[in-house]
Residue, then its C-alpha position, 0 to 999 in steps of 0.5 A: x218224653x217219648x213213649x217206647x213201644x212194648x214190642x221189641x224190634x226184630x229184623x226180617x231175617x229173625x222170623x225165619x230162625x228156629x227160636x222165632x218159630x218156637x216162640x210163636x208156636x209157644x204162644x199158641x200152644x204153651x202146654x204142648x211145647x213147655x208143660x208136656x216136655x217138662x212133665x215127661x222129663x220128670x217121669x222118665x227121669x224117675x224111671x231111669x233113676x230107680x235102678x240107680x237108687x236100688x243099687x245104692x240101697x243094695x250096697x248099703x244093705x251089703x255093708x249093714x246086714x243082720x247077723x245070723x245066730x251062729x255069727x252072733x254067738x261067735x262074736x265075743x269068744x275072744x273076750x275075757x270073761x267078766x266077774x262083777x265081784x272081781x271088778x268090784x273088789x279091784x276097784x275097792x282095793x284102790x285108795x280113791x281118797x288119796x290122789x293128786x292131780x298131775x298135768x300132762x306133759x305137753x309136746x314142744x311148741x304146744x300151748x299148755x293152756x296156762x295164761 
């Protein structure tokens, strides 16, 4: 069985191309040509994305904000006043022991759940 060489065949015109020169330089200086650009991209990306993130949180804060005391007091003005005794006696006046279960009328074509 033949032994294949581990070195790939490259034509003589390949050595003058940009990828070939980059690959040769990368073998000599791996951090300068791969590690440093990667770290620089991460750092610059964080600096460029900081304003976008701040804008996102500012929009969220505009939607969800704390109410001042004046706004807080004005929220429930239109609501009906609740008296606990009145609510209790309304409930006590109903006959809770005599009731019957009634099925809800279904729309046409809707399954009624009866097997």
